[in-house]
N, C-alpha and C positions, 0 to 999 in steps of 0.2 A: 603543632601537630603536622605542620607541613616539612618539617625536619625528619632527617633520619630517626628512627625510635618513635617517631609521633604517634604511632600505633599504641603503644603504651600510654602516651599523655591522653590520647582520646577515651582510652578506658577509665582514665583517673576522673576525667570530664562526666564520664557516664555515671560514677558514683555520686559526686559533686551534684549533679543534675537530679538524680534520683531524691536526694536528700531533701532538694528544695522543690519538688515536683508541684504539691498543690498550693505552695507560695506563686508559682509561675502560673498555675492555671487560673489564680485570680485576675492575673494581667494578660491573659492571653486571649482577650476579645470577649465581647458580649454575646451570649447565646451560644457559645461554644459547646454548652452541654448538649445542645441538639443534633451536634454534629459528631462528636466525640463519643461513640457509642460502642465501639468494636466492630462495626460492621463498614462497608464501603470504605476500604482502605483506611482506617483509623484505629487508635487504641483506645480502650474505655478510659474516661475523663479521670477515673479515682484512681487508675493504676499505672505506675511507669514501666515501662519495658523499653529496649533496645535490641537490637539485632542486625546482622549484617545481610544487605539487600532487602530486608524485610518492612515492607510498605503497610503492614499491620502492627506496626510498633511505634512507640512514642516517638523514638530516634532511629533514623536508617542511617546504618554507616554503608557507603558504597562498597561494593564487590572488591574493587581495587585497593581498598585501603590496607587489609590484611596481606594483600600480594605485594604491594609497594612498601610496607611497612609504615606508611605515613599517608596524610591527606586531610579531609574535611569530614563533616558529619551532618546531616540534616534534621533540624527540629521539626517536626511535622504537627505539634501540637496548635501554633498560633492559628486563629480563625482569620478569616478574608478581612475581617475588620478591624485587627489587632493595629495598636499603636506601635509603628516602628522604632520610636525612640524608647517607649518603654521595654519593649522585647529584647533589643539588641543590649540595652543596658542590664536586664537583668541576666543576660546569658553571660556577659563578659563579668558582670560582678559575682555570679555563682561560680564559674569555671576559673577566673583569674584571681580575683581578689577576696575569696575566702580563705580563711587563715587555715582551718581544718579540714582535711581531706579525709572523708569517710572510707571505709574498706572498697578497693575496686571491684565494680560489678562485673560480671562474666557473661557474655552474649552466649545465648543457645545457639548450638550449632545447627545450621540451617538443614533442612529436611531434605532427601532427594528430590531432584526436580521430576515429576512425571510427564509423559509426552501429553502433549495438547489436546483436549476435545472440544469438538465444536458444539456451542450451546445453541438452544431455540433462540430464534428471534422473537422478542416480546414487541407488541405493538402499542404498549401501553399500561398503564397502572393496573389495570385490570387483569393484565395477563400476568403480572408479575408474582411469581408463587412466593416471595418473600415480603409482600405487601399486604398489611392487614386492612387498608382501607378499601370500602366499599365504593364502587362507581356505578351509578345508574345511567345507562345509554336509553335515550328516546330514538329507538329505530326509526319512526316516522321523520323525526326531525333530521336524522342522519342522510335518509333517503332523498330528503327534499332539499338538500343543499345545492344552490345554483353556483356553477361553476362557470366563471367568464371565459370566453374563448381567447380572450387578450392576455396573455401572460407578464404580468409587470415585476420587476425586480423588486426584492423586499427591501434594500436600500437604496439611496440616491449615488449613484454612480459618479456623477459630476463630483461631490465632494472629494473623493478619493482621487480622481483625475487631477483635482485641483491643486490637492497637496503632493501627489508625484510629480506635478510638471513644477512647483515653486519651492519645495523644500529640498535642499542638498543634503547629502549625506556628508559625516564627516570625514576629514581628512584621513587618507588611507583605511577607512573602514569598509567592511565586507559584509553583506547579508547572504546567509548561506541556508536554502531550505533544503533541509535533509528529508529524502523521500523512501520509504520501505513499504515491504510487503507484509500487512498483517496477518492473522492467524485464522480468519473468518472466510474461507475460499476466496483468497486474492483480493482482500480490500485493500487500498493504497492509505497510508498514513503519512503525515508530515509534520516538521514543526521547524521552527527557524532559529537560527544561531547566528550571532554577531561575531565577526573576527576582526582583531584587532589590525590585521594586515592582508592586503590581497593576495590570495595565494597564486603560486606561479605553476604548481602541477598539483595531481591528485594527492601526492603525499602530503602536500600542505593542509589538507583538510584533516582535521584532527579525529580521531576515533569518538563517538558520542554515545549515550545509552538513553533508554526509555522505560516506561514502565510496562512490561511484557504481560501483566496480569490485568491489563485494561484491554489488550489487545488480543487475549486468548492464546499467549505464547509463553506464559511462565505462571506459578502459583502466586499467591499474595506474599508468600513468607519468603519467597527467594525470587522476586519479581523483575530483578534487572536484566535487560537484554542489552546488548552493545551492539552499536551501527559502525560496521567498517565501510568507508566510501570506496565504489567500485567504479563510478563515473560521475562527469560534472558536465553541465552544460549552463549557458547564458540563461539567466531568468528573464522571459519575455514580460513576466507580469509586473516586475519591479521596475525593471530597466535600468539602464546605466551600466558602466563598465565593470562595477565592483559588486554585481549581484549574481548568484549561482543557485541552480536547482543540482541536488546532489544525489544521484541514487546509491543506495547502501544495500548491503547484505546484513541480516540480524545473525548475531553472534552470541553463544553461551559466554559469559565472562570469565577471566583467568579466575582459578583457583588454587588456594592452597590447601593441600590434604595433610591429615593427621601427621605424616611424617615429615611434613615441612616441604614436600616435592612442588615445586609450583606447574601448573597444567594451564598451558596457554589457551588464547580463544578457540572454539570449536564452533559448527555450524548449528544452530536450533534445528530440530526436525522439519520445519517448513521452509528452511533455507534451499530453494531449488537452485540459487545462483553458484554454490559451490561445485556441485557435481557437475553442473552445465559447464564452468570455467576448465575444469579438470578435463573433461571430454573433448571440448573444444582444442584446449593446448594438445591433446595426445594425436589430435586429426588436423594440426596446423599445417602440414606440409600437403593437406589435399585441399587446402583454401576453400572451406565450406561457404558456400553464398546464400544468403537467404532474402527472399522479398515476401513479407508478410502482408496480406490482404485482411485488416480489421472491420468487421462488419459491426453496426451498432444499431440502437433504435433509440430514438428521441420520446420521452414521455413527458405526458402533463404531470406536473409536482402534486396535483391534488387527486386527480382522476386514476393517474398511474395509467393511462390509456395512451396510444400514440399518437403524437402532434397531427393535428389536422383531422382526426378521425370524428364522426360526429359522437356526442357526447352519449355513450354507453350504445352505439352501433357501428356500424361498419361503413366503409367508403365502397366505391366501384370495384370490380374484381382486378386483379393484377393485371398488368400489362401496358399502361401507359407511364409508369414511374420509373423505371430502370433508364438511369441516365437521361432525366427528364429535365426539362426547363418550362417555368410557367407557375402561375398561382394554381393551386389545388393538386399539382402533381409533385412539385420540388417542394418539400415542406421542411423548413428548419433550415434554409441554407445559409443564414447569417451565423449560426453555430458552426458550420461547416468551414465558412471562409476564416472567420476569427481563429478556429482551432488550426488550421491551416497555416496562416500567418506565423501564429505563435511557434509553431514546430519549426517553420523555416528560421524563425529569428532565433530559436534555441539550438539550432544545428542539428536538430531532428532530420534524418535522411528519408524525410517523406517525399514519394514520386507521384503521387496523384491520388485525387478523389473522385467519387461518384456517386449519385442516387443509385439505390438499390431497387430490388423488385417489388418489396413490401413497400407501400407508403409509411413515410416516415422513419425509414431506415436508409443508413448510409455507410460508405465504406471509404477507408483512406488506406493508402498501399506505405508502409514503410521498407524502404530498401533500394538498392540491393547493399546487405551488410554482411561483412566478413564474420564468422564466428560468433563470439559473445556479445558483439556489438549489437546483433539483431535483438536478443533478449533486453539489454540494456536501454536501447532505443523504443521498444514497443512498450515497455512498461512506463517508460517517461513520458511517451505520447499519450497514454491512458490517463497519466496523472494530469496533462494538460487539458486533456478533453473534460476531465470532471472539473478542474477550475474555470475552464470557458462555460461550461453549464452551469455551474454554480453563479456565475456573473449574470445570466440569462434568465436564472430561476427555472430551468428545466431540468430534467433528469435524464441521464443515460443509462440504457440498460445493454449489458453484455450478454444477456441470456441468450442461449441459442434457439429458444422457440419461444419467443414474448408472447405470441398470439397463437393457441392452438388453432386447427383446421385447414383450410386451403389457402394458407400463406406461407411464405419463405421462411426458414429459418435465417439464423445470423452464424456464419461460419468465422474461421480466421485461417483460410487458405493458406498454405507456406509452400512458396517456390522454392527448389533447392537445386544447387547446383555443384559440382567440383572440378577440380582442373582435369579430371578424367573423362567428365561427361562434357565438359566444353572443348575438349581437344579432338581433332580427327579421329574416329573410331568411338566416340562419345556414345553413341547410339546404342552400342552393344554394351557399354558400361550400363546404361540406363536400363536395360532389359535385366542386366544381372541385379541391380537394385531392387528391382521389381520383385524377383524371387526372394530376396532377401526381407524385402518389407512384408510380403506375405506371408512367409514364416514367423514373424513377430505380429501379426495384425491385431489380435487380441488384448496382446501386450501393450500396444501401443493404444488402443481403445481406451484402456484403463486410464492412462494419463492424459488423453487428449482433450478433457474438459468436461464439468459437472451438467448434467441433463442432456447430454448429448444424443442420449438414446431417445429423445423426443423430437430431434432433428434427422438424424440419418433413418429415414423409414423406406427408402427406396422412390421416394417422391420428391418434388420440388427441386430439382437438380442435386440429388443425393444419392449414394448407393446404400444399400441396407448395412447397419452398423455390424452384423456377424457375418458379413461376407466380403471377402476382398475381391477387388477387381481393378483392373487398369485397361486404359484404351487411348486411341489417338483422337483428341478433339473431343472427348467423351466427358462432359458434365456431369453424367449419370454415373460416373465410376469413383472409386476410391481414389485412383490416381489420374489425373489427366496428363497425357504428354501432348504438348503444343504439336501442330500440324506441321510447323517448318522443321522439327526435330529429323523425322525420318528423310525429309528432303536434303537437309543440311549434313546429316549424319551425326550431329552433336547438338548440345545445348542443355535444357532444364527441364525439370517436371513439376508439377503442382500436386500437392498431397492435399486432397479437398476434405478430409476427415476432421481436423481439429475443430472444435467449437469456439464460438465468438469469445468465451470466457477461459479459454485454455491459457496455461502458463508458458510463455515464450521461451522460459530456460529449459 
């Protein structure tokens, strides 16, 4: 199957496996009938099927196989408790040692891939429309849950630290954590790959793939999405010289058309990296610099209420929390410090941190970064934040207005400059930029983050969402120009409109 012409061999294997399907089912694990129902990425237990990139079939052939003409396939029927001696023996005996080869089976052509849609978030079994199980909730019992103010990690971290400090990696082995953006409003996903030799450059990290039907980026019958590495950083969580975090863009896999034409990988609809990289390449001579201020809110994992706030209540009004120090005002600093150190260890250009105006809210700054590096580093810094909060058993929210009312929202103020704005006479270039940005104001608003209308109200250091404005040292405007710019005649400016959940690409 791995040699030229292997695609034909694989099709012969499909016919052989189909002829022994129910015999295999008997040996593929106890209780498998409860899993192989035709739902949840399975094929029915009593029916054999196979298809290219189809996770709803008995056998999935990777999208790359018909393109390359050879490769491997995935038998999706074995249960988690299967005996690997028995299953591997049956596969080899059926595909290689069986004397008679039935007529080759033909795979159904995959259907066109539709554009992704964003599903509702289900909070439990009772909200699942496909579930027939009745769940009886005792509202009085739920309301009476006592939440301890002390948040304890779910697992004993000392065990992990002991293993990390005492167990070496194999010679020349490398662990690479592939990170990408999912299809549910900017959620981050990751999975780990072991490489046989340490990479020396970005090209040494291989293209990989994942199940896009589980991230809302592909249908189940054509589920493969490819991961193309775009940047990599040392892994501060695993440590060691051969561990990396790899930022990836999501791509539709290469395909073979009916006329035999091979179509290369193309970005999936939710891939914002590709367009950003194109624009940054076109503007390379202007050297666009970015400094992005990421605001976020730390939440209790059970109550989903900001850390340090009274259970079901509110703290004192805003005023003493911004850039604060001390118990009761600087809340959650341990998370902030660990995140800062992890970013620095990973080579993320994090330039500062501070407590924000609302209690339980913080900010860190990434930059200055040139071009596409700003997006790469900002996304990886968010991934690091998620991992740090995972260790502390707290949640981080990038919602632009996590608490309604007289509380500041959370933004992602984006500081920007070019060769022209930084050079003598740059003050005039900046004023030209203001006219250009005003002409595209509402177009920018569409892409500047979900729920931003709850934040950009004209209060709490924001400008109204439907009106463009700019001013020197004015934090109530859409764009703030630092006081030093008209004095020096050049510099940068701060776009205050982006929400905390904006896509930096």
